[in-house]
TIKOLVEX-662633 format. One record per residue (C-alpha): residue number from 1; x, y, z. Coordinates in Angstrom, 1 decimal, decimal comma, padded with zeros to 4 digits, always signed. Each point is the difference from the previous one (the first is absolute). Layout:
<milums>
(milum NUM (X Y Z))
...
</milums>
This chain:
<milums>
(milum 1 (-005,3 +012,2 +018,9))
(milum 2 (+000,1 -002,5 +002,9))
(milum 3 (+003,1 +000,4 +002,1))
(milum 4 (+002,0 -003,2 +000,2))
(milum 5 (+000,5 -001,8 +003,3))
(milum 6 (+001,9 -003,1 +001,1))
(milum 7 (-003,2 -001,8 +000,8))
(milum 8 (-001,3 -002,8 -002,2))
(milum 9 (-003,6 +000,6 +000,9))
(milum 10 (-002,0 +003,2 -000,6))
(milum 11 (-003,0 +001,5 +001,7))
(milum 12 (-003,3 -001,9 +000,5))
(milum 13 (-002,6 +000,0 -002,7))
(milum 14 (-003,7 +000,6 +000,4))
(milum 15 (-000,6 -003,5 +001,5))
(milum 16 (+002,8 +000,4 +002,5))
(milum 17 (+002,4 -002,3 -001,7))
(milum 18 (+003,6 +001,0 -000,3))
(milum 19 (+000,9 +001,3 -003,5))
(milum 20 (+003,3 -001,2 -001,5))
(milum 21 (+002,5 +002,6 -001,1))
(milum 22 (+001,5 -000,7 -003,4))
(milum 23 (+003,1 +001,8 -001,1))
(milum 24 (+000,7 +000,7 -003,7))
(milum 25 (+003,6 +000,5 -000,8))
(milum 26 (+000,4 +001,6 -003,4))
(milum 27 (+003,6 -000,2 -001,5))
(milum 28 (+000,8 +002,2 -002,9))
(milum 29 (+003,7 -000,7 +000,3))
(milum 30 (+000,2 -002,3 -003,1))
(milum 31 (+000,8 +001,3 -003,5))
(milum 32 (-003,0 +002,2 -000,5))
(milum 33 (-001,4 +003,4 -001,0))
(milum 34 (-002,5 +000,0 +002,9))
(milum 35 (-002,8 -000,2 -002,6))
(milum 36 (-002,1 -002,3 +002,2))
(milum 37 (+000,2 +002,3 +003,0))
(milum 38 (-001,1 +002,9 -002,2))
(milum 39 (-002,8 -002,1 -001,5))
(milum 40 (-001,3 -001,1 +003,4))
(milum 41 (-000,7 +003,6 +001,0))
(milum 42 (-002,6 +000,1 -002,8))
(milum 43 (-001,9 -003,2 +001,1))
(milum 44 (-003,7 +000,6 +000,6))
(milum 45 (-001,5 -003,5 +000,1))
(milum 46 (+001,1 -000,1 +002,8))
(milum 47 (+002,3 +002,9 +000,8))
(milum 48 (+003,0 -000,7 +002,1))
(milum 49 (-001,4 +002,5 +002,5))
(milum 50 (-003,1 -002,1 +000,5))
(milum 51 (+002,1 -003,1 +000,6))
(milum 52 (+002,4 +001,6 +002,5))
(milum 53 (-002,7 +002,0 +001,9))
(milum 54 (-002,3 -003,0 +000,4))
(milum 55 (-002,7 +001,4 -002,3))
(milum 56 (-001,1 -003,4 -001,1))
(milum 57 (-001,9 -002,4 +002,3))
(milum 58 (+001,8 -003,2 +001,1))
(milum 59 (+003,5 +001,2 -000,5))
(milum 60 (+002,7 -000,6 +002,7))
(milum 61 (+001,8 +003,0 +001,4))
(milum 62 (+002,6 +001,0 -002,7))
(milum 63 (+003,4 +001,5 +000,6))
(milum 64 (+001,7 +000,8 -003,3))
(milum 65 (+003,7 +000,8 -000,2))
(milum 66 (+000,2 +001,6 -003,5))
(milum 67 (+002,6 +002,7 -000,9))
(milum 68 (-002,8 +002,1 -001,7))
(milum 69 (-002,2 +000,1 +003,1))
(milum 70 (+001,9 -000,9 +003,2))
(milum 71 (+000,1 +003,5 +001,5))
(milum 72 (+000,6 -001,3 +003,5))
(milum 73 (+003,5 -001,1 -000,9))
(milum 74 (+002,8 +001,9 +001,7))
(milum 75 (+003,7 +000,2 -000,9))
(milum 76 (+002,0 -003,1 -000,8))
(milum 77 (+001,2 -001,5 +003,3))
(milum 78 (-002,9 +001,5 +002,0))
(milum 79 (-002,6 -002,1 +001,8))
(milum 80 (-002,6 +000,6 -002,8))
(milum 81 (+002,2 +000,0 -003,1))
(milum 82 (-001,6 -001,5 -003,0))
(milum 83 (+002,6 -002,7 -000,5))
(milum 84 (-000,2 -001,0 +003,7))
(milum 85 (-003,3 -001,8 -000,7))
(milum 86 (+001,7 -002,2 -002,6))
(milum 87 (+002,6 -001,0 +002,6))
(milum 88 (-002,8 -000,8 +002,4))
(milum 89 (-001,7 -002,2 -002,5))
(milum 90 (+003,3 -001,8 -000,5))
(milum 91 (+000,2 -000,6 +003,7))
(milum 92 (-003,5 -001,4 +000,1))
(milum 93 (-001,6 +002,9 +001,8))
(milum 94 (-002,6 +000,8 -002,7))
(milum 95 (-002,5 -002,8 -000,4))
(milum 96 (-001,8 -000,3 -002,3))
(milum 97 (+001,3 +002,1 -002,9))
(milum 98 (-000,4 +000,2 -003,8))
(milum 99 (+003,2 +000,8 -002,0))
(milum 100 (-000,6 +002,1 -003,1))
(milum 101 (+002,9 +000,2 -002,4))
(milum 102 (+000,3 +002,7 -002,6))
(milum 103 (+002,8 -000,2 -002,6))
(milum 104 (+002,0 -002,9 -001,4))
(milum 105 (+002,6 -001,9 +002,1))
(milum 106 (+003,6 +000,4 -001,2))
(milum 107 (+002,4 -002,9 +000,0))
(milum 108 (+002,4 +001,1 +002,7))
(milum 109 (+002,4 -002,9 -000,7))
(milum 110 (+001,0 +000,9 -003,5))
(milum 111 (+002,8 +002,5 +000,9))
(milum 112 (+003,1 +000,1 +002,1))
(milum 113 (-001,0 +002,9 +002,2))
(milum 114 (-002,7 +002,6 +000,7))
(milum 115 (-003,8 -000,4 -000,3))
(milum 116 (-002,7 +000,8 -002,5))
(milum 117 (-002,8 +001,1 +002,3))
(milum 118 (-000,4 +000,5 +003,7))
(milum 119 (-002,8 +000,8 +002,4))
(milum 120 (+001,2 +001,5 +003,3))
(milum 121 (+003,1 -001,0 +001,9))
(milum 122 (+001,0 -002,8 +002,3))
(milum 123 (+000,6 +001,5 +003,5))
(milum 124 (+002,6 -002,6 +000,7))
(milum 125 (+002,2 +000,7 -003,0))
(milum 126 (-001,2 +003,5 -001,2))
(milum 127 (-000,2 -001,5 -003,5))
(milum 128 (-003,1 +000,1 -002,3))
(milum 129 (-002,4 -003,0 +000,2))
(milum 130 (-000,7 -001,1 -003,6))
(milum 131 (-003,5 -000,7 -001,2))
(milum 132 (+001,0 -003,6 -000,5))
(milum 133 (+001,2 -000,3 +003,6))
(milum 134 (-003,3 +001,5 +001,3))
(milum 135 (-001,9 -002,7 -001,9))
(milum 136 (+002,3 -002,7 +001,5))
(milum 137 (-000,7 +001,5 +003,5))
(milum 138 (-003,7 +000,7 -000,2))
(milum 139 (-001,6 -002,3 -002,5))
(milum 140 (+000,1 -003,0 +002,3))
(milum 141 (-001,8 +002,0 +002,7))
(milum 142 (-002,6 +001,7 -002,2))
(milum 143 (-003,6 -001,0 +000,0))
(milum 144 (+000,0 +000,8 -003,7))
(milum 145 (+002,4 +001,5 -002,6))
(milum 146 (-001,5 +002,3 -002,6))
(milum 147 (+002,0 +001,1 -003,0))
(milum 148 (-001,5 +003,2 -001,5))
(milum 149 (+000,9 +001,1 -003,5))
(milum 150 (+001,6 -001,9 -002,8))
(milum 151 (+003,5 +000,6 +001,2))
(milum 152 (-000,7 -001,7 +003,4))
(milum 153 (-002,1 -002,7 -001,7))
(milum 154 (+002,2 -001,0 -003,0))
(milum 155 (+003,0 +002,3 -000,1))
(milum 156 (-001,4 +002,5 -002,4))
(milum 157 (+002,1 +002,7 -001,6))
(milum 158 (+003,0 -000,7 +002,2))
(milum 159 (+000,1 -003,6 -001,2))
(milum 160 (+000,3 +000,9 -003,7))
(milum 161 (+002,8 -001,6 -002,0))
(milum 162 (+003,3 +001,7 +000,7))
(milum 163 (-000,8 +001,3 +003,5))
(milum 164 (+003,0 -000,6 +002,2))
(milum 165 (-002,0 -000,3 +003,3))
(milum 166 (-001,4 -003,5 -000,7))
(milum 167 (-003,3 +001,3 +001,1))
(milum 168 (-002,9 -002,4 +000,6))
(milum 169 (-003,5 -000,1 +001,4))
(milum 170 (-000,8 -001,2 +003,5))
(milum 171 (-001,3 -003,4 -001,2))
(milum 172 (+003,3 -000,6 -001,8))
(milum 173 (+002,0 +000,9 +003,1))
(milum 174 (-002,0 -001,9 +002,5))
(milum 175 (-001,2 -002,8 -002,4))
(milum 176 (-003,4 -000,3 -001,7))
(milum 177 (-001,0 -002,7 +002,4))
(milum 178 (+000,8 +002,0 +003,1))
(milum 179 (-002,7 +000,2 +002,7))
(milum 180 (-000,4 +002,3 +002,9))
(milum 181 (-000,3 -001,3 +003,5))
(milum 182 (-003,8 +000,3 -000,5))
(milum 183 (+000,4 -002,2 -003,1))
(milum 184 (-000,6 +002,8 -002,5))
(milum 185 (+001,8 +000,3 -003,3))
(milum 186 (+001,8 +003,2 -001,0))
(milum 187 (-002,8 +002,3 -001,3))
(milum 188 (+000,9 +002,2 -003,0))
(milum 189 (-001,8 +003,1 -001,1))
(milum 190 (+001,8 +000,9 -003,2))
(milum 191 (-000,2 +003,1 -002,1))
(milum 192 (+002,4 +002,8 -001,0))
(milum 193 (-001,2 +001,5 +002,3))
(milum 194 (-002,7 -002,3 +001,4))
(milum 195 (-003,6 +001,3 -000,1))
(milum 196 (-000,7 +001,7 +003,3))
(milum 197 (-003,2 -001,8 +001,0))
(milum 198 (+001,6 -003,4 -000,9))
(milum 199 (+002,6 +000,7 +002,6))
(milum 200 (-002,4 +001,2 +002,7))
(milum 201 (-002,5 -002,7 -000,7))
(milum 202 (+002,6 -002,8 +000,3))
(milum 203 (+001,2 +001,5 +003,3))
(milum 204 (-003,6 +000,1 +001,2))
(milum 205 (-000,5 -003,6 -000,9))
(milum 206 (+003,1 -001,1 +001,9))
(milum 207 (-001,2 +002,0 +003,1))
(milum 208 (-003,5 -001,5 -000,1))
(milum 209 (+001,7 -003,4 -000,3))
(milum 210 (+001,9 +000,7 +003,2))
(milum 211 (-003,2 +000,8 +001,7))
(milum 212 (-001,7 -003,1 -001,3))
(milum 213 (-002,4 +001,9 -002,2))
(milum 214 (+001,3 -001,0 -003,4))
(milum 215 (+001,1 -003,3 -001,6))
(milum 216 (+003,6 -000,8 -000,8))
(milum 217 (+001,2 +002,2 -002,8))
(milum 218 (-000,2 -001,8 -003,4))
(milum 219 (+002,9 +000,8 -002,5))
(milum 220 (+000,6 -001,0 -003,6))
(milum 221 (+003,1 -001,6 -001,5))
(milum 222 (+001,8 +003,3 +000,1))
(milum 223 (-001,0 +000,5 +003,7))
(milum 224 (-002,4 +002,7 -000,8))
(milum 225 (-003,4 +000,2 +001,8))
(milum 226 (-002,4 -001,8 -002,3))
(milum 227 (-002,9 +002,3 +000,5))
(milum 228 (+002,0 +002,9 -001,2))
(milum 229 (+002,1 -001,6 -002,8))
(milum 230 (-002,4 -002,6 -001,4))
(milum 231 (-000,9 +001,8 -003,2))
(milum 232 (+002,0 +001,5 -002,8))
(milum 233 (+000,3 +003,7 -000,8))
(milum 234 (-002,0 -000,7 -003,2))
(milum 235 (-003,0 -001,4 +001,9))
(milum 236 (-000,4 +003,3 +002,0))
(milum 237 (+001,0 +002,4 -002,8))
(milum 238 (-002,4 +002,7 -001,2))
(milum 239 (+001,3 -000,7 -003,6))
(milum 240 (-000,8 -003,7 +000,0))
(milum 241 (-003,1 +000,5 -002,2))
(milum 242 (+002,2 +001,4 -002,8))
(milum 243 (+002,1 -003,1 +000,2))
(milum 244 (-003,0 -002,3 -000,5))
(milum 245 (-000,9 +002,1 -003,1))
(milum 246 (+003,6 -000,1 -001,4))
(milum 247 (+000,3 +003,7 +000,3))
(milum 248 (+003,6 +000,9 +001,0))
(milum 249 (+001,7 +003,3 +000,6))
(milum 250 (+002,8 +000,8 -002,5))
(milum 251 (+001,2 +002,9 +002,1))
(milum 252 (-000,3 +001,5 +003,5))
(milum 253 (-003,0 +002,2 +000,5))
(milum 254 (-002,4 -002,6 -001,4))
(milum 255 (-002,8 -001,5 +002,3))
(milum 256 (+000,5 -003,4 -001,7))
(milum 257 (+001,8 -003,1 +001,3))
(milum 258 (+003,7 +000,6 +000,5))
(milum 259 (+001,2 -003,6 -000,5))
(milum 260 (+001,7 +000,8 -003,3))
(milum 261 (+002,0 +002,8 +001,6))
(milum 262 (+001,6 -002,4 +002,4))
(milum 263 (-002,6 -000,4 +002,8))
(milum 264 (+000,6 -003,3 +002,0))
(milum 265 (-003,4 +000,2 +001,6))
(milum 266 (-001,2 -003,3 -001,4))
(milum 267 (+002,5 -002,1 +001,9))
(milum 268 (+000,8 +002,2 +003,1))
(milum 269 (-001,8 -000,6 +003,3))
(milum 270 (-001,0 +003,4 +001,4))
(milum 271 (-003,2 +001,6 +001,3))
(milum 272 (+001,0 +003,7 -000,6))
(milum 273 (-002,2 +000,7 -003,0))
(milum 274 (-003,0 -001,4 +002,0))
(milum 275 (+000,9 +001,6 +003,3))
(milum 276 (+001,5 +003,3 -001,2))
(milum 277 (+002,9 +001,6 +001,6))
(milum 278 (-001,4 +002,4 +002,6))
(milum 279 (-003,7 +000,1 +000,9))
(milum 280 (-000,8 -002,2 -003,0))
(milum 281 (+001,5 +002,4 -002,5))
(milum 282 (+002,8 -000,9 -002,4))
(milum 283 (+001,5 -003,4 -000,9))
(milum 284 (+002,7 -000,1 -002,7))
(milum 285 (-001,9 -001,0 -003,2))
(milum 286 (-003,1 +002,0 +001,2))
(milum 287 (+001,9 +003,2 -000,3))
(milum 288 (+002,0 -000,8 -003,2))
(milum 289 (+003,0 -001,8 +001,3))
(milum 290 (+000,9 -003,6 -001,0))
(milum 291 (+000,5 -002,7 +002,5))
(milum 292 (+003,7 -000,7 +000,4))
(milum 293 (-000,3 -003,0 +002,3))
(milum 294 (+001,2 +001,6 +003,2))
(milum 295 (-001,9 -002,5 +002,3))
(milum 296 (+001,6 -003,0 -001,5))
(milum 297 (+003,1 -002,1 +000,9))
(milum 298 (+002,8 +000,9 -002,4))
(milum 299 (-001,0 +003,6 -000,4))
(milum 300 (+001,5 +002,0 -001,6))
(milum 301 (+002,4 -002,1 -002,1))
(milum 302 (-002,6 -002,5 -001,2))
(milum 303 (-002,4 +002,7 -001,1))
(milum 304 (+002,4 +002,2 -002,0))
(milum 305 (+000,2 +001,9 -002,2))
(milum 306 (-002,9 +002,1 +001,1))
(milum 307 (-002,0 +001,9 -002,7))
(milum 308 (+001,0 -002,7 -002,5))
(milum 309 (-001,0 -000,2 -003,6))
(milum 310 (-002,3 -003,0 -000,7))
(milum 311 (+002,7 -001,6 -002,1))
(milum 312 (+002,1 -000,3 +003,2))
(milum 313 (-002,4 -002,6 +001,3))
(milum 314 (-000,1 -002,0 -003,2))
(milum 315 (-002,8 +001,8 -001,9))
(milum 316 (+000,9 +000,6 -003,6))
(milum 317 (+000,1 +003,6 -001,0))
(milum 318 (-002,5 -000,7 -002,9))
(milum 319 (-002,5 -001,6 +002,3))
(milum 320 (-002,1 +003,0 +000,6))
(milum 321 (-003,0 -002,1 +001,1))
(milum 322 (+001,7 -002,5 +002,2))
(milum 323 (-002,4 -000,6 +003,0))
(milum 324 (+000,8 +000,9 +003,6))
(milum 325 (-000,5 -003,8 +000,7))
(milum 326 (+003,0 -000,8 -002,1))
(milum 327 (+002,1 +002,6 +001,8))
(milum 328 (-001,0 -001,4 +003,3))
(milum 329 (+001,0 -003,5 -000,9))
(milum 330 (+003,4 +001,2 -001,3))
(milum 331 (+000,6 +001,9 +003,2))
(milum 332 (-000,9 -003,0 +002,1))
(milum 333 (+002,5 -002,1 -001,9))
(milum 334 (+002,7 +002,7 +000,3))
(milum 335 (-000,6 +000,4 +003,7))
(milum 336 (+000,1 -003,7 +000,6))
(milum 337 (+003,2 -000,4 -001,9))
(milum 338 (+001,8 +002,6 +002,1))
(milum 339 (-001,0 -001,4 +003,4))
</milums>
């Protein structure tokens, strides 16, 4: 790992030009299970080690402040404590930096006292700094804001009906039309957890954009990178051929299409069946699991109940030969009505 410095510019590249140092501040202080941090350790295309150690041509020098990897950090209050870098960013001493947010943002205004989630302490008060306050402090200074995982993207599990935290995704907190000082929208890489290579590839694109080697990142209506979330689960599923032949599984353990067991793959945008999970292996329907819509806004409430009976989505129990197309249309109507 590259040791961080106060300098804005890194060492010279092969042509003698000064390489810019880009800091990545990874905050997992929101409402989270750290699933994205765990997932990122499994990335291979590229791996996080390749990114940080400069193993890819054209990258700027990277300094990553990530709880899972920042082994240079000393005790809180020391000169190299992890949280000290966050305060330096707030003071304008780290430029440029990318802010990565893991976990949903709690509504810290909906109670009389206390806090829902904190990330380090404020040296001036000794009190925790909430995830919401860090967003207020750092988002205006960030080159880009990247929300990883469905919780950070759209609220996720913590935003389910009845949760007292008022949890929300970064776009809801900052506003969907928010732009960074570089003019970039919030970039969301959803998933519960997000697919490892989707995270690392998006980070890589942002870094190449900083160095002028990639075009401005293109996102869809849900702020997801279009090249990663442009197709449905169904389009990349190994079982799609069975769907075209109207051959549907009536129980788990069958190789046939899972749509009548509750799979949402026909309407959910996600590349996991095509990309696999680790090293191209896995992908929910490919290994027998239905798609539950975890990369979509409104997950999980709008996609429940999981493992539903076909009758639950409007398919009569007697309609044993109802096509998958009919089920897809019914699900699109249901999802649209709940937005």
